[in-house]
C-alpha positions as CSV (number, residue, x, y, z in Angstrom):
1,M,32.0,-100.7,-19.4
2,A,29.0,-98.9,-17.9
3,N,28.4,-98.1,-14.2
4,F,24.9,-98.7,-12.9
5,Y,24.0,-97.0,-9.6
6,I,21.4,-99.4,-8.1
7,N,21.5,-97.3,-5.0
8,P,23.8,-94.3,-4.3
9,N,26.4,-96.5,-2.6
10,N,26.1,-99.6,-4.8
11,V,27.8,-99.3,-8.3
12,V,27.6,-102.4,-10.5
13,H,28.7,-103.2,-14.1
14,E,26.0,-105.8,-14.7
15,L,22.2,-105.2,-14.3
16,P,20.4,-107.2,-11.6
17,K,18.5,-110.2,-12.8
18,N,15.2,-110.3,-11.0
19,N,11.5,-109.9,-11.7
20,Q,11.2,-106.4,-10.2
21,P,10.2,-103.7,-12.6
22,K,13.1,-101.4,-13.4
23,F,13.2,-97.6,-13.7
24,F,16.3,-96.6,-15.8
25,M,17.3,-92.9,-15.4
26,F,19.8,-91.9,-18.2
27,G,21.8,-88.7,-18.4
28,V,22.5,-88.3,-14.6
29,P,25.1,-85.5,-14.4
30,S,28.6,-85.8,-13.0
31,Y,29.4,-82.2,-13.6
32,T,29.3,-79.8,-10.7
33,N,26.2,-77.8,-11.2
34,L,24.4,-78.3,-7.9
35,G,21.0,-77.4,-9.5
36,D,21.2,-80.3,-11.9
37,Q,22.6,-82.5,-9.1
38,A,19.7,-81.6,-6.9
39,I,17.3,-82.6,-9.7
40,S,18.9,-86.0,-9.9
41,L,18.7,-86.4,-6.2
42,A,15.0,-85.3,-6.2
43,E,14.2,-87.7,-9.0
44,R,15.6,-90.7,-7.1
45,K,13.8,-89.7,-3.9
46,Y,10.5,-89.2,-5.8
47,I,10.5,-92.6,-7.5
48,E,11.7,-94.4,-4.3
49,A,9.0,-92.7,-2.2
50,E,6.1,-92.7,-4.7
51,F,6.8,-95.9,-6.6
52,P,8.8,-98.2,-4.3
53,D,7.9,-101.2,-6.4
54,Y,10.4,-100.1,-9.1
55,Q,14.1,-100.8,-8.8
56,Y,15.7,-97.4,-9.6
57,I,18.9,-97.5,-11.7
58,E,20.9,-94.4,-12.5
59,I,23.2,-94.1,-15.4
60,V,25.7,-91.3,-15.3
61,E,25.9,-89.2,-18.5
62,E,29.3,-90.3,-19.7
63,D,28.1,-94.0,-19.4
64,D,25.0,-93.5,-21.6
65,D,26.5,-94.8,-24.8
66,A,28.0,-97.9,-23.1
67,A,24.8,-98.5,-21.1
68,I,22.3,-98.3,-23.9
69,P,23.1,-101.7,-25.5
70,V,23.3,-103.4,-22.1
71,V,19.8,-102.0,-21.1
72,K,18.4,-102.8,-24.5
73,Q,19.4,-106.5,-24.1
74,C,17.6,-107.1,-20.9
75,I,14.8,-104.5,-20.7
76,T,11.2,-105.9,-20.3
77,K,7.8,-104.3,-21.1
78,Q,7.2,-103.5,-17.5
79,D,10.3,-101.3,-17.3
80,I,10.4,-97.5,-17.7
81,V,13.1,-95.5,-19.4
82,A,13.7,-91.9,-18.4
83,F,16.1,-89.0,-19.1
84,T,17.0,-86.7,-16.3
85,G,15.4,-83.2,-16.1
86,G,17.1,-79.9,-15.8
87,G,19.3,-77.9,-18.2
88,N,17.2,-77.5,-21.2
89,M,16.0,-79.3,-24.3
90,G,17.5,-77.4,-27.2
91,N,20.7,-76.4,-28.9
92,L,22.4,-74.6,-26.0
93,Y,23.9,-77.8,-24.5
94,L,24.1,-80.1,-27.5
95,N,25.9,-83.0,-25.8
96,H,22.8,-83.4,-23.6
97,E,20.4,-83.0,-26.5
98,R,22.3,-85.6,-28.6
99,A,22.2,-88.0,-25.6
100,R,18.4,-87.5,-25.3
101,R,17.9,-88.2,-29.0
102,K,19.8,-91.5,-28.7
103,V,17.9,-92.7,-25.7
104,F,14.5,-91.7,-26.9
105,S,14.9,-93.2,-30.4
106,T,16.3,-96.5,-28.9
107,F,13.7,-97.5,-26.3
108,T,10.7,-97.1,-28.5
109,D,8.7,-100.0,-27.0
110,N,8.8,-98.7,-23.4
111,L,7.2,-95.8,-21.6
112,T,9.9,-93.2,-21.9
113,I,9.8,-90.0,-19.8
114,S,11.8,-86.8,-20.4
115,F,11.8,-85.5,-16.8
116,P,10.8,-81.8,-16.1
117,Q,12.8,-79.3,-18.0
118,S,12.7,-76.2,-20.1
119,I,13.1,-75.9,-23.9
120,H,15.0,-73.4,-26.0
121,F,16.0,-74.0,-29.6
122,E,17.5,-70.7,-30.9
123,D,15.7,-69.0,-33.7
124,N,18.5,-69.2,-36.2
125,E,19.9,-71.6,-38.7
126,A,21.8,-73.7,-36.2
127,G,18.9,-73.8,-33.8
128,L,16.3,-74.8,-36.4
129,Y,18.7,-77.5,-37.8
130,E,19.1,-79.1,-34.3
131,Q,15.4,-78.8,-33.7
132,K,14.7,-80.8,-36.8
133,L,17.1,-83.5,-35.7
134,S,15.4,-83.7,-32.3
135,Q,11.9,-83.8,-34.0
136,E,13.0,-86.8,-36.1
137,A,14.5,-88.6,-33.1
138,Y,11.6,-88.0,-30.7
139,Q,9.0,-88.9,-33.3
140,K,10.5,-92.5,-33.5
141,N,9.2,-93.1,-30.0
142,P,5.4,-93.3,-29.7
143,N,5.7,-94.0,-26.0
144,L,7.7,-90.8,-25.2
145,V,6.2,-88.3,-22.8
146,L,7.8,-84.9,-22.4
147,V,7.5,-83.1,-19.1
148,A,7.7,-79.3,-19.1
149,R,8.5,-77.4,-15.9
150,D,7.1,-74.0,-16.9
151,A,4.2,-72.9,-19.0
152,Q,6.3,-71.3,-21.7
153,S,8.1,-74.6,-22.2
154,Y,4.8,-76.5,-22.1
155,H,3.5,-74.6,-25.0
156,R,6.7,-74.7,-27.0
157,M,7.0,-78.5,-26.5
158,Q,3.5,-78.9,-27.7
159,T,4.1,-76.9,-30.9
160,T,7.5,-78.4,-31.6
161,F,6.9,-82.1,-31.1
162,N,4.1,-84.6,-31.8
163,N,4.8,-86.4,-28.5
164,K,2.5,-86.2,-25.4
165,V,3.5,-83.3,-23.2
166,I,2.6,-82.8,-19.5
167,F,3.3,-80.1,-17.0
168,T,4.8,-80.3,-13.5
169,P,7.2,-78.3,-11.3
170,D,10.9,-78.7,-11.3
171,M,11.7,-81.9,-9.4
172,V,13.7,-80.1,-6.7
173,L,10.4,-78.6,-5.5
174,Y,9.4,-82.1,-4.5
175,M,12.2,-82.0,-1.8
176,K,11.2,-81.3,1.8
177,S,11.9,-77.8,3.2
178,V,14.4,-77.4,6.1
179,N,14.3,-75.1,9.1
180,W,17.7,-75.1,10.8
181,E,17.1,-71.8,12.6
182,F,20.6,-70.5,12.1
183,N,21.4,-66.9,12.9
184,R,21.3,-65.2,9.5
185,N,24.0,-62.8,8.5
186,G,25.1,-61.5,5.2
187,A,24.0,-61.2,1.5
188,L,24.9,-64.0,-0.9
189,F,25.1,-63.2,-4.6
190,V,24.7,-66.5,-6.6
191,L,25.4,-65.5,-10.2
192,R,26.0,-67.1,-13.6
193,H,29.2,-67.0,-15.6
194,D,27.8,-68.6,-18.7
195,S,26.0,-67.8,-22.0
196,E,22.6,-67.5,-20.2
197,K,23.7,-64.5,-18.2
198,V,21.9,-61.2,-19.0
199,V,21.8,-59.2,-15.7
200,K,24.0,-56.1,-16.0
201,K,27.2,-55.8,-13.9
202,S,26.1,-52.2,-13.0
203,T,22.8,-53.5,-11.6
204,I,24.7,-56.1,-9.4
205,D,27.2,-53.4,-8.3
206,N,24.4,-51.1,-7.2
207,I,22.7,-53.9,-5.2
208,K,26.0,-54.7,-3.6
209,D,26.3,-51.0,-2.6
210,I,22.8,-51.2,-1.1
211,L,23.3,-54.4,0.9
212,G,27.0,-54.1,1.7
213,N,26.6,-51.0,3.8
214,E,25.0,-53.0,6.6
215,R,26.2,-56.6,6.2
216,P,29.0,-58.8,4.7
217,V,28.5,-59.6,1.0
218,K,29.8,-62.8,-0.7
219,R,29.6,-64.0,-4.3
220,V,29.3,-67.7,-5.3
221,D,27.8,-69.8,-8.0
222,T,25.8,-73.0,-7.9
223,V,28.4,-74.5,-10.2
224,L,31.2,-75.7,-7.8
225,D,35.0,-75.4,-8.6
226,E,35.6,-78.4,-6.3
227,P,35.2,-81.3,-6.5
228,Q,35.6,-81.7,-10.3
229,K,33.1,-84.5,-10.5
230,I,30.0,-85.5,-8.5
231,T,28.5,-88.9,-8.4
232,P,25.3,-90.3,-6.9
233,V,27.5,-91.3,-3.9
234,T,28.6,-87.8,-3.1
235,R,25.8,-85.5,-4.3
236,E,23.4,-85.5,-1.2
237,A,26.1,-84.3,1.2
238,L,27.0,-81.4,-1.3
239,F,23.3,-80.6,-1.6
240,D,22.9,-80.5,2.2
241,S,26.0,-78.2,2.4
242,E,24.4,-75.8,-0.1
243,L,21.2,-75.7,1.8
244,E,23.2,-75.0,5.0
245,L,25.0,-72.1,3.2
246,F,21.7,-70.6,2.1
247,S,20.2,-71.0,5.6
248,H,22.8,-68.7,7.1
249,Q,22.0,-65.8,4.7
250,E,19.8,-62.8,5.2
251,I,19.2,-62.4,1.5
252,I,20.0,-64.2,-1.8
253,I,20.5,-62.2,-5.0
254,T,20.6,-64.5,-8.0
255,D,20.0,-65.2,-11.7
256,R,20.0,-68.9,-11.2
257,W,16.6,-70.6,-10.9
258,H,17.8,-73.3,-8.5
259,A,19.3,-70.7,-6.2
260,M,15.7,-69.5,-5.8
261,V,14.5,-73.1,-5.3
262,F,17.1,-73.5,-2.6
263,S,15.9,-70.3,-1.0
264,V,12.3,-71.6,-1.0
265,L,13.5,-74.8,0.7
266,T,15.4,-73.0,3.4
267,G,13.0,-70.1,4.0
268,T,15.7,-67.6,2.8
269,P,14.6,-64.3,1.3
270,C,15.6,-64.2,-2.4
271,L,15.4,-61.9,-5.4
272,L,15.7,-63.6,-8.8
273,F,16.8,-61.9,-12.0
274,G,16.3,-63.4,-15.5
275,N,18.4,-65.5,-17.8
276,S,18.6,-65.4,-21.6
277,Y,15.4,-67.3,-22.4
278,G,13.1,-66.7,-19.5
279,K,13.4,-70.1,-17.7
280,G,13.4,-68.7,-14.1
281,K,10.8,-66.0,-14.8
282,H,8.2,-68.4,-16.1
283,A,8.8,-71.1,-13.6
284,Y,8.6,-68.5,-10.8
285,I,5.2,-67.3,-12.1
286,D,3.9,-70.8,-12.5
287,W,4.9,-72.3,-9.2
288,L,6.4,-69.8,-6.7
289,E,4.6,-66.5,-7.0
290,H,2.5,-67.2,-3.9
291,I,5.6,-67.7,-1.7
292,N,6.2,-64.5,0.1
293,W,9.9,-64.5,0.8
294,V,11.0,-64.9,-2.9
295,S,10.4,-62.6,-5.8
296,Y,11.4,-62.1,-9.5
297,T,12.4,-58.9,-11.1
298,D,13.5,-57.5,-14.5
299,E,14.1,-54.1,-12.9
300,E,17.2,-52.0,-13.4
301,D,16.1,-49.1,-11.3
302,T,18.0,-49.3,-8.1
303,E,15.3,-47.7,-5.9
304,R,12.6,-50.2,-7.1
305,I,15.0,-53.1,-6.6
306,K,15.7,-51.9,-3.1
307,Q,11.9,-51.9,-2.4
308,Q,11.6,-55.5,-3.6
309,I,14.6,-56.6,-1.5
310,N,13.0,-55.0,1.6
311,A,9.7,-56.7,0.9
312,V,11.2,-60.2,0.7
313,M,13.4,-59.6,3.7
314,E,10.5,-58.5,5.8
315,A,8.2,-61.3,4.6
316,K,7.3,-64.1,7.1
317,T,7.8,-67.7,6.0
318,H,4.6,-69.8,5.7
319,A,3.5,-73.3,4.8
320,Y,3.3,-74.3,1.2
321,D,2.6,-77.6,-0.6
322,L,3.6,-78.2,-4.2
323,I,3.3,-82.0,-4.1
324,P,-0.2,-82.0,-5.6
325,D,1.3,-80.2,-8.7
326,F,3.2,-83.4,-9.5
327,K,-0.1,-85.2,-10.2
328,Q,0.3,-85.4,-14.0
329,L,3.7,-87.1,-13.6
330,H,2.4,-89.4,-10.8
331,D,-0.6,-90.5,-12.9
332,L,1.7,-91.2,-15.9
333,I,3.8,-93.9,-14.0
334,P,2.0,-97.3,-13.6
335,H,1.7,-98.8,-10.1
336,N,2.8,-102.4,-10.3
337,R,1.9,-103.4,-6.8
């Protein structure tokens, strides 16, 4: 039996029967990656703020299979189907890719939106095989629109699929910035433990030596150990707690894209290192290069890294506005008022 989150505090097993157009968001994560949780939160806030005429219905990833036939039975032409952004389209996280294929190839008569994400099919036999399966599934849906969140992914989606592709920022950049004016103290290292990790331990150790001489140093990840599951009911409080943690820091050192996004939202100086396929680097260049207190580096030279750290720590915060960059997505969704 599927759970449908009509609003974050209202879980039902049957879909509402009314004439209001529905916006079905599949693939909503329950795992504890706060970057992906922040995406789901931002998606809800975006649709509720920009398109309040739609009834927004979230389907948590483990309920996708049970929910598909229920939604299929009652969906109308005015309804929109979407699959949550984040992670990446490709063969690194196959459970998500298989779920995308199933949703996209099922709801072929409705506008179907793959929300902003990156793409990476590995250039090997396994990657090409999975890419072919995705091409076959996506091609079944003439109403499917893919949304890329960086220019590299935009071009790769265009050359990989026959579907329409548009280009917007990561959804978390739709969220409002905060300024809690806490006293900042310490350096926070927010680092991966997964297959995307490429930054060398020696580089991180050298940065810790630089920063640790003058301030406390702490290491965390945006993937939480506790709780073991996050739902639409609990995620906003955890997101706010993460922003509060960042707002107390003098500097963030990270190889996680969303740690940089959280740094942007909180006005926290941040230096971002790369991952295995360039997700953070390209998204930074596309959307955040003009923001003074965050920067990207591929450097391994300690002295040059130190110069970049000093530059972002000395930078003043300033106003920015990425909302106009969501225009392609905004124009895609019909207004029913």
